[in-house]
Backbone as CSV, one residue per row, in Angstrom:
resi,resn,N_x,N_y,N_z,CA_x,CA_y,CA_z,C_x,C_y,C_z
1,UNK,0.937,-1.700,-0.658,0.380,-0.218,0.014,0.955,1.104,0.174
2,UNK,0.746,2.156,-0.874,0.844,3.604,-1.173,0.565,4.379,-0.138
3,UNK,1.075,5.229,0.609,1.019,6.544,1.317,0.446,7.482,0.999
4,UNK,0.463,7.896,-0.694,-0.415,8.922,-1.309,-1.428,8.093,-1.410
5,UNK,-1.807,6.493,-0.830,-3.282,5.699,-1.820,-3.917,5.783,-0.672
6,UNK,-3.390,5.326,0.265,-4.302,5.625,1.655,-5.820,5.871,1.517
7,UNK,-6.480,5.187,1.487,-7.916,6.308,2.063,-8.676,6.585,3.059
8,UNK,-9.388,7.030,3.015,-9.998,7.594,3.793,-10.829,6.630,4.992
9,UNK,-11.928,5.861,3.858,-11.934,4.869,5.268,-10.489,4.106,5.602
10,UNK,-9.672,3.977,5.448,-8.324,3.337,5.663,-8.020,3.784,7.349
11,UNK,-8.443,5.357,6.949,-7.679,5.961,7.510,-8.789,6.265,8.853
12,UNK,-10.204,6.384,9.248,-11.004,6.798,9.627,-11.519,5.257,10.596
13,UNK,-11.472,5.359,11.608,-12.406,4.366,12.532,-13.809,5.251,14.044
14,UNK,-14.171,4.868,13.536,-15.575,4.774,14.275,-15.533,4.941,16.039
15,UNK,-14.619,5.990,16.689,-14.090,5.440,17.871,-13.937,7.106,18.538
16,UNK,-13.672,6.754,19.388,-14.102,8.185,20.283,-12.336,8.207,20.648
17,UNK,-12.066,9.892,20.817,-10.864,10.352,20.736,-10.320,9.317,22.156
18,UNK,-11.033,9.506,23.404,-10.306,9.327,24.711,-9.980,8.104,25.094
19,UNK,-10.612,6.835,23.432,-10.017,5.341,23.913,-9.046,5.451,22.979
20,UNK,-8.703,6.647,21.956,-7.778,6.082,21.085,-5.905,5.771,22.083
21,UNK,-4.787,6.113,21.007,-3.852,6.447,21.890,-3.220,7.490,21.263
22,UNK,-2.748,8.088,22.596,-2.247,9.599,22.078,-1.373,9.915,21.222
23,UNK,-1.935,11.347,20.483,-0.956,11.656,19.311,0.311,12.600,19.839
24,UNK,1.015,11.980,19.371,2.746,13.093,19.862,2.523,14.107,19.911
25,UNK,2.277,14.488,18.364,2.528,15.195,17.748,0.927,16.474,17.659
26,UNK,-0.240,16.606,18.102,-1.085,16.786,18.000,-1.163,17.739,16.448
27,UNK,-0.523,18.542,16.910,-1.322,19.130,15.537,-1.235,18.927,13.774
28,UNK,-0.862,17.518,13.926,-0.388,16.980,12.476,-1.848,16.117,12.637
29,UNK,-2.079,16.385,13.117,-3.458,15.319,13.209,-3.291,13.759,13.167
30,UNK,-4.655,12.993,13.502,-4.962,11.481,13.478,-4.179,11.290,11.907
31,UNK,-4.630,12.069,11.637,-3.964,11.188,9.952,-2.800,10.177,9.414
32,UNK,-2.486,11.603,9.487,-0.440,11.710,9.619,0.335,11.573,10.504
33,UNK,-0.410,10.945,12.363,-0.370,9.638,13.608,-0.128,8.303,12.423
34,UNK,-0.739,7.905,11.287,-1.231,7.177,11.325,-0.863,5.730,10.707
35,UNK,0.244,7.235,9.139,0.870,7.049,8.023,2.176,6.797,8.540
36,UNK,2.805,7.887,10.208,3.441,6.750,10.558,4.007,6.067,11.061
37,UNK,2.615,5.261,12.086,2.546,4.110,12.105,2.756,3.307,10.678
38,UNK,1.986,3.786,10.224,1.945,2.731,9.028,3.533,2.756,7.947
39,UNK,4.227,3.478,8.184,5.952,3.405,7.759,6.651,1.873,9.001
40,UNK,6.311,2.470,9.970,6.771,1.552,11.015,6.607,-0.390,10.201
41,UNK,5.809,-0.522,9.870,5.247,-1.704,9.477,5.956,-2.772,8.330
42,UNK,6.485,-0.926,7.102,7.231,-1.478,6.102,8.614,-2.339,6.306
43,UNK,8.875,-3.141,5.869,10.263,-3.985,5.973,10.998,-4.181,4.965
44,UNK,10.699,-3.505,3.896,11.488,-3.614,3.097,12.312,-1.790,3.203
45,UNK,13.211,-2.423,3.518,14.187,0.026,3.337,14.511,0.410,2.437
46,UNK,13.837,0.113,0.946,14.050,0.753,-0.335,12.852,0.964,-0.532
47,UNK,11.834,0.920,0.090,9.696,1.179,0.222,9.947,2.440,1.551
48,UNK,10.520,1.572,2.420,10.318,2.503,3.427,10.882,3.603,3.377
49,UNK,11.781,4.262,2.580,12.712,5.279,2.413,11.681,6.199,1.463
50,UNK,11.002,5.224,0.786,10.005,6.364,-0.344,9.127,6.161,-0.212
51,UNK,8.532,6.278,0.657,7.441,6.138,1.240,7.478,7.084,3.045
52,UNK,8.634,7.537,3.247,9.508,8.674,3.928,9.388,9.201,3.958
53,UNK,9.708,9.463,2.497,9.773,11.015,1.408,8.621,11.543,1.093
54,UNK,7.479,10.690,0.391,6.180,10.959,0.760,5.466,11.591,1.642
55,UNK,5.555,11.322,2.067,4.834,11.397,4.151,6.044,12.973,4.300
56,UNK,6.904,12.509,4.492,7.199,14.456,4.129,6.358,15.094,3.274
57,UNK,6.845,14.985,2.495,6.405,15.672,0.908,4.664,15.569,1.821
58,UNK,3.814,15.459,2.162,3.008,15.505,2.613,2.086,16.420,3.909
59,UNK,3.634,16.761,4.459,3.256,17.119,5.757,3.576,19.014,5.493
60,UNK,4.499,18.544,4.511,5.318,20.004,4.450,3.861,20.969,3.617
61,UNK,3.085,20.361,2.971,1.614,20.505,1.965,0.733,20.786,3.450
62,UNK,0.071,19.633,3.771,-0.574,20.539,5.637,-0.293,21.873,5.846
63,UNK,1.357,21.618,6.171,1.682,23.303,7.121,3.001,24.197,6.139
64,UNK,2.363,24.847,4.857,3.111,25.245,4.030,3.959,26.139,4.636
65,UNK,3.235,26.949,6.045,3.983,27.833,6.962,4.959,27.495,7.449
66,UNK,5.655,26.449,7.839,6.952,26.715,8.072,8.340,26.516,7.646
67,UNK,7.722,27.191,6.114,9.032,27.367,5.244,8.889,28.668,5.737
68,UNK,8.517,29.364,6.184,8.725,31.153,5.735,8.715,31.159,7.649
69,UNK,8.491,30.629,8.378,9.082,30.835,9.765,10.318,29.758,10.965
70,UNK,10.518,28.971,9.371,11.958,28.604,10.293,12.967,28.386,8.967
71,UNK,14.358,28.696,9.414,15.500,28.452,8.745,15.533,26.883,8.524
72,UNK,15.462,26.309,8.421,15.949,24.856,8.253,14.209,23.706,8.630
73,UNK,13.116,24.699,7.026,11.962,23.526,7.182,12.007,22.224,7.553
74,UNK,13.311,22.407,6.390,13.147,20.371,5.702,13.474,19.611,6.866
75,UNK,14.240,20.083,7.705,15.981,19.708,8.419,14.959,19.443,9.577
76,UNK,13.166,20.005,10.169,12.440,20.531,11.294,11.341,19.366,10.867
77,UNK,11.452,18.867,9.695,9.868,17.767,8.967,10.125,16.713,9.541
78,UNK,11.988,16.897,9.162,12.764,14.861,10.021,12.148,14.840,11.127
79,UNK,13.525,15.735,12.341,13.281,15.669,13.131,11.482,15.193,13.808
80,UNK,10.922,15.693,13.150,9.120,15.650,13.947,8.845,14.666,13.140
81,UNK,9.203,13.577,11.951,8.585,12.855,11.416,9.022,11.386,12.394
82,UNK,10.809,11.852,12.258,11.440,10.965,14.414,10.304,10.651,15.253
83,UNK,10.004,12.387,15.498,9.306,12.172,17.235,8.267,11.453,17.161
84,UNK,7.943,10.923,15.940,6.250,10.645,16.205,6.010,9.575,15.418
85,UNK,7.162,9.009,15.193,7.660,7.688,14.912,8.050,6.050,16.906
86,UNK,7.539,7.830,17.965,8.593,7.065,18.566,10.635,7.301,18.465
87,UNK,10.909,7.205,17.885,12.174,7.387,17.279,12.756,5.840,16.894
88,UNK,11.210,4.891,16.676,12.204,3.601,16.317,11.943,3.722,14.386
89,UNK,11.421,4.978,13.496,11.653,4.807,13.046,13.372,5.208,12.450
90,UNK,13.370,4.037,10.988,14.724,3.304,10.651,14.568,3.341,8.937
91,UNK,14.844,5.161,8.604,15.165,4.986,7.585,16.440,5.955,7.007
92,UNK,16.982,5.938,6.081,18.383,7.473,5.044,18.275,8.648,5.407
93,UNK,17.321,8.489,6.383,17.389,10.304,6.140,18.046,11.753,6.360
94,UNK,17.910,11.962,5.287,19.426,13.440,4.973,19.504,14.494,5.941
95,UNK,19.433,13.729,7.492,19.193,14.563,8.233,19.669,13.452,10.124
96,UNK,20.623,13.550,10.583,20.186,12.825,11.786,18.894,12.717,12.545
97,UNK,18.722,11.487,12.970,17.285,12.166,14.082,18.040,12.488,15.461
98,UNK,17.276,13.245,15.722,17.165,14.194,16.612,17.747,13.077,18.217
99,UNK,17.566,13.122,19.186,18.228,12.192,20.353,17.424,12.270,21.189
100,UNK,16.412,11.419,21.335,15.345,11.495,22.407,15.303,12.026,23.229
101,UNK,16.950,12.110,23.967,16.899,13.183,25.186,16.384,14.431,24.976
102,UNK,16.557,15.024,23.995,17.090,16.166,23.344,15.541,17.395,23.947
103,UNK,14.071,16.569,24.456,13.263,16.927,24.244,12.511,16.669,26.170
104,UNK,13.596,16.389,26.423,13.566,16.868,28.127,14.263,18.279,28.480
105,UNK,14.981,18.794,27.621,15.974,20.202,27.366,15.120,21.289,27.411
106,UNK,15.184,21.955,28.352,13.762,22.897,28.564,15.106,24.309,28.097
107,UNK,13.942,25.055,26.922,14.237,26.234,26.248,15.750,27.652,27.408
108,UNK,16.009,28.260,26.525,17.301,28.804,27.164,16.347,30.184,27.544
109,UNK,16.732,30.930,29.229,16.148,31.498,29.460,15.604,32.313,28.860
110,UNK,14.683,33.251,27.919,15.294,34.733,27.692,14.499,36.551,28.577
111,UNK,15.765,36.886,28.441,16.330,37.906,29.509,15.564,39.563,28.914
112,UNK,13.819,39.464,29.541,13.637,40.886,29.501,14.255,42.315,29.096
113,UNK,14.657,42.884,28.131,15.283,43.743,27.894,14.503,44.826,28.897
114,UNK,15.281,45.237,30.366,15.322,46.105,31.059,14.882,47.520,30.792
115,UNK,16.252,47.750,30.059,16.271,49.481,29.026,14.852,49.917,28.435
116,UNK,14.144,48.628,27.648,13.127,48.835,26.728,11.796,49.056,28.062
117,UNK,11.549,48.187,28.684,11.077,48.111,28.884,10.845,49.696,30.212
118,UNK,11.475,49.637,30.862,11.788,51.564,31.750,11.513,52.620,30.555
119,UNK,12.008,52.852,29.589,11.957,53.414,28.707,10.829,53.542,27.444
120,UNK,9.980,52.348,28.043,8.782,51.798,26.414,8.400,53.235,25.736
121,UNK,7.683,54.105,27.451,7.098,56.057,26.355,7.710,55.978,25.430
122,UNK,9.172,56.420,25.353,9.918,57.313,24.896,10.135,56.650,23.114
123,UNK,9.190,55.571,22.401,9.166,54.966,21.428,10.742,53.933,20.660
124,UNK,10.545,53.446,20.386,10.926,52.786,19.300,12.551,53.665,18.847
125,UNK,11.303,54.475,17.966,11.958,55.762,16.456,13.100,56.683,17.016
126,UNK,12.217,57.037,19.013,13.500,57.655,19.817,14.863,57.041,20.129
127,UNK,14.870,55.400,20.359,15.797,54.471,20.508,16.910,54.458,19.075
128,UNK,16.122,54.867,18.399,17.011,54.833,16.990,17.626,55.720,16.647
129,UNK,16.971,57.233,17.009,17.654,58.381,16.165,19.033,58.098,17.402
130,UNK,18.348,57.814,18.340,19.466,57.103,19.564,21.155,57.142,18.998
131,UNK,20.518,55.436,18.516,21.629,55.130,17.735,22.352,55.441,16.213
132,UNK,21.848,56.447,16.274,22.497,57.160,14.686,22.521,58.224,14.980
133,UNK,22.822,58.607,16.089,23.242,60.116,16.497,24.763,59.768,16.745
134,UNK,24.334,57.868,17.326,26.484,57.486,18.164,27.272,56.915,16.953
135,UNK,26.495,56.866,15.906,27.562,56.703,15.330,27.964,57.973,14.097
136,UNK,26.741,59.028,14.487,28.126,60.330,13.169,29.109,60.774,14.635
137,UNK,29.884,61.730,13.494,31.305,61.599,13.828,30.711,63.085,14.154
138,UNK,31.616,63.176,15.213,31.441,64.649,15.975,31.428,65.542,14.991
139,UNK,30.048,66.448,15.513,30.368,67.979,14.793,29.051,68.839,15.122
140,UNK,28.511,69.737,14.652,27.275,71.018,14.209,26.197,69.401,14.343
141,UNK,26.429,68.297,13.054,24.619,68.020,12.697,25.052,66.578,14.019
142,UNK,25.681,65.735,14.333,25.093,65.177,15.835,24.901,66.034,17.570
143,UNK,24.812,68.007,17.469,25.019,68.095,18.388,23.626,68.755,18.117
144,UNK,23.824,68.670,16.854,21.977,69.734,16.390,20.870,67.683,17.208
145,UNK,21.140,66.680,16.551,20.121,65.933,16.813,19.927,64.814,17.660
146,UNK,21.341,65.122,18.173,21.382,65.071,20.075,20.705,65.699,20.625
147,UNK,19.695,67.266,20.062,19.546,68.297,20.959,17.315,67.913,20.580
148,UNK,17.245,67.515,18.998,16.408,66.951,18.647,15.768,66.318,19.677
149,UNK,16.726,64.644,19.376,16.319,63.747,19.912,15.593,63.863,21.701
150,UNK,16.768,65.296,22.676,16.361,65.558,23.940,14.761,65.759,23.849
151,UNK,14.401,66.556,22.573,13.025,67.051,22.591,11.937,66.731,23.236
152,UNK,12.469,65.760,21.279,11.443,64.530,21.767,10.652,63.458,22.380
153,UNK,12.153,63.660,23.802,11.960,62.698,24.966,11.582,63.520,25.986
154,UNK,11.208,64.788,25.609,10.182,65.327,26.785,9.194,65.742,25.704
155,UNK,8.987,65.207,24.545,7.604,65.727,24.364,6.724,64.897,24.362
156,UNK,7.792,63.348,24.847,6.960,62.373,24.551,6.279,61.846,25.928
157,UNK,7.625,62.308,26.572,7.634,61.954,28.388,5.664,63.157,28.898
158,UNK,5.895,63.890,28.496,4.843,64.749,28.560,3.121,64.475,28.323
159,UNK,3.695,63.997,26.450,2.058,62.816,26.419,1.853,61.809,27.187
160,UNK,2.983,61.320,27.957,2.860,59.833,28.316,2.160,60.452,29.082
161,UNK,2.494,60.847,30.249,2.521,61.469,31.350,1.779,62.432,31.950
162,UNK,1.546,63.645,31.373,0.838,63.917,31.273,0.640,65.566,32.451
163,UNK,1.671,66.133,32.691,2.273,66.431,33.835,3.932,67.411,33.364
164,UNK,4.214,68.119,34.236,5.233,69.017,33.574,6.587,67.689,34.214
165,UNK,7.927,67.567,33.596,8.913,66.876,33.265,9.747,68.366,33.841
166,UNK,10.851,67.560,34.457,12.370,68.265,34.704,12.949,68.167,33.661
167,UNK,14.104,69.245,32.991,14.613,68.572,31.722,16.041,67.464,32.072
168,UNK,16.336,67.914,33.640,17.339,66.742,34.088,16.650,65.716,34.577
169,UNK,15.851,65.332,34.820,14.981,63.753,34.217,15.141,63.369,32.794
170,UNK,15.222,64.159,31.477,15.913,64.070,30.231,16.726,63.494,29.747
171,UNK,17.468,64.541,30.314,19.162,64.280,30.154,19.886,62.808,30.424
172,UNK,18.760,62.640,32.141,19.768,61.698,32.859,19.123,60.203,31.827
173,UNK,18.432,60.924,31.204,16.954,59.606,30.768,17.833,58.764,29.182
174,UNK,18.038,60.037,29.260,19.329,60.258,27.635,20.591,59.576,27.593
175,UNK,20.783,60.174,29.303,22.154,59.609,29.500,22.541,57.819,29.249
176,UNK,21.605,57.343,30.160,20.403,55.749,30.191,21.156,55.151,28.660
177,UNK,19.427,56.008,27.533,19.705,54.858,26.847,20.753,55.828,25.802
178,UNK,21.615,56.374,25.378,23.019,56.660,25.148,24.312,55.700,26.079
179,UNK,24.607,55.125,26.841,25.338,54.668,27.271,26.404,55.527,27.505
180,UNK,26.287,56.838,28.061,26.763,58.070,28.173,27.382,58.515,26.288
181,UNK,26.721,57.642,25.930,28.058,57.927,25.032,27.623,59.322,23.588
182,UNK,26.750,60.273,24.757,26.250,61.091,24.031,26.925,62.495,24.505
183,UNK,27.316,63.650,24.249,27.282,64.841,24.974,26.743,65.763,24.924
184,UNK,26.076,65.917,26.180,23.998,66.419,26.404,24.701,68.227,27.520
185,UNK,26.154,68.235,26.917,26.111,69.000,27.219,26.041,70.590,26.619
186,UNK,24.969,71.310,26.747,24.937,72.891,25.997,23.850,72.161,25.013
187,UNK,22.292,71.601,25.984,21.278,71.011,25.290,20.632,71.949,26.111
188,UNK,19.380,72.059,24.553,18.062,73.952,24.838,17.359,72.676,24.575
189,UNK,16.883,72.960,25.585,15.158,72.778,25.772,14.174,73.464,25.555
190,UNK,12.788,72.692,24.615,11.720,73.842,24.324,10.863,74.087,24.944
191,UNK,10.231,75.098,25.912,8.850,75.333,26.537,7.753,74.436,26.162
192,UNK,7.288,73.903,27.435,6.592,72.621,27.948,5.183,73.298,26.403
193,UNK,4.395,74.351,26.397,3.823,74.956,25.850,3.626,74.506,24.152
194,UNK,5.240,74.878,24.130,5.429,74.219,22.816,5.360,73.294,21.953
195,UNK,5.914,72.301,23.009,6.320,71.276,22.846,4.588,70.016,22.964
196,UNK,3.596,70.921,23.752,2.826,70.180,23.546,1.559,70.649,22.821
197,UNK,1.892,72.175,22.150,0.917,72.606,20.612,1.586,71.629,19.306
198,UNK,2.962,70.812,19.522,2.980,70.390,18.231,2.612,68.718,18.610
199,UNK,2.130,67.690,19.551,2.051,67.011,19.618,0.581,67.056,19.397
200,UNK,0.330,65.335,18.423,-0.687,65.816,18.613,-2.558,65.654,19.272
201,UNK,-3.653,66.346,19.256,-4.785,65.965,20.698,-5.355,65.320,19.691
202,UNK,-6.128,64.181,21.252,-7.340,63.585,20.632,-7.969,63.789,20.650
203,UNK,-8.594,65.027,20.890,-9.702,66.041,20.351,-9.881,66.178,19.040
204,UNK,-8.642,66.360,18.439,-9.127,66.571,17.684,-8.658,65.847,16.553
205,UNK,-8.566,64.137,16.435,-9.918,63.243,16.082,-10.727,62.921,16.137
206,UNK,-10.566,63.472,17.771,-13.278,63.127,18.124,-13.661,64.474,17.542
207,UNK,-13.083,65.135,17.388,-14.054,66.031,16.818,-14.277,66.044,15.096
208,UNK,-11.987,65.590,14.351,-12.729,65.242,12.673,-13.690,63.432,12.520
209,UNK,-13.751,62.988,13.938,-14.299,62.013,13.801,-16.110,61.675,13.833
210,UNK,-15.944,62.329,14.518,-17.831,63.410,14.372,-17.966,64.329,14.641
211,UNK,-17.148,64.536,13.173,-17.664,66.114,12.473,-19.205,66.290,11.101
212,UNK,-19.884,66.240,11.456,-21.408,65.948,10.388,-20.874,66.524,9.145
213,UNK,-21.564,65.966,8.377,-21.709,66.076,7.155,-22.748,67.748,6.417
214,UNK,-21.776,68.180,5.219,-22.560,69.314,5.239,-24.250,69.055,5.286
215,UNK,-25.191,69.497,5.277,-26.263,69.186,5.639,-27.415,69.434,4.043
216,UNK,-27.946,68.913,3.963,-28.951,68.541,2.211,-30.154,69.543,2.159
217,UNK,-30.166,69.934,3.953,-31.436,70.851,4.351,-32.350,71.191,2.661
218,UNK,-31.348,72.600,2.097,-31.358,73.077,1.382,-31.678,72.018,-0.263
219,UNK,-30.980,71.259,-0.806,-31.490,70.760,-1.531,-32.811,69.872,-1.349
220,UNK,-33.113,69.158,-0.206,-33.930,68.880,-0.222,-35.433,70.259,-0.291
221,UNK,-35.500,71.589,0.261,-36.086,72.689,-0.024,-36.448,73.224,-1.171
222,UNK,-35.704,72.872,-2.243,-35.168,73.686,-3.874,-36.192,72.145,-4.486
223,UNK,-35.885,70.564,-3.644,-36.386,70.112,-4.522,-38.272,70.617,-3.716
224,UNK,-38.590,69.685,-2.978,-39.427,70.163,-2.581,-41.140,71.412,-3.445
225,UNK,-39.665,72.508,-3.010,-40.654,73.600,-3.808,-41.058,73.353,-5.088
226,UNK,-40.235,72.498,-6.006,-39.925,72.707,-7.187,-40.757,71.310,-8.186
227,UNK,-41.544,70.517,-6.983,-42.790,69.589,-6.897,-43.831,70.341,-6.652
228,UNK,-43.857,71.530,-5.472,-44.552,72.076,-5.470,-45.573,73.060,-6.974
229,UNK,-44.628,73.723,-7.542,-44.490,74.579,-8.183,-45.431,73.736,-9.485
230,UNK,-45.033,72.453,-9.736,-45.553,71.620,-11.050,-46.910,71.417,-10.453
């Protein structure tokens, strides 16, 4: 029997899931698991290799997203095939089978970027501007960009905090974000009112959203009068 020609009736029995064997990788579905189980019953090695290749193609067609999310999708599919066979499949695979112990390994802990969490109200663009300013050669352009970043941070802080902010706080935060690589002497800050006027207002959006369309009452009046005269 060929993997590709296994019929619907061959794969589905009238059983409850609670009475069936546990699926090792449930995301692939029970039919794929049964195809893997069938591979283990093929005694001829050449035929088993052929059907394993067919099954890899079937799994890839059922899960095309694997080619968009993984750097080595074929390797991942072959690893999954070995895992679904409970590491009992003996085929000439293009990749070595994974070690059973690898399933017990815990992933490395991902540390939170503390600086990003602490200063998230400044936004990612601000951090990119700081990085760009650091890489600029010393001169007027670097000084002007550093001052622009400082004022942008002050404006974002005011939008986020809705309160007065000490310029010294902004300079201290900028020093932390730039890791002390920017010259913050002689920075000139704009007035709060000026920065607030530059910031987009939530009320302006609501006014535009709720603004009524021009009334058609005049047109309706003309139509009624025209009908009355006729």
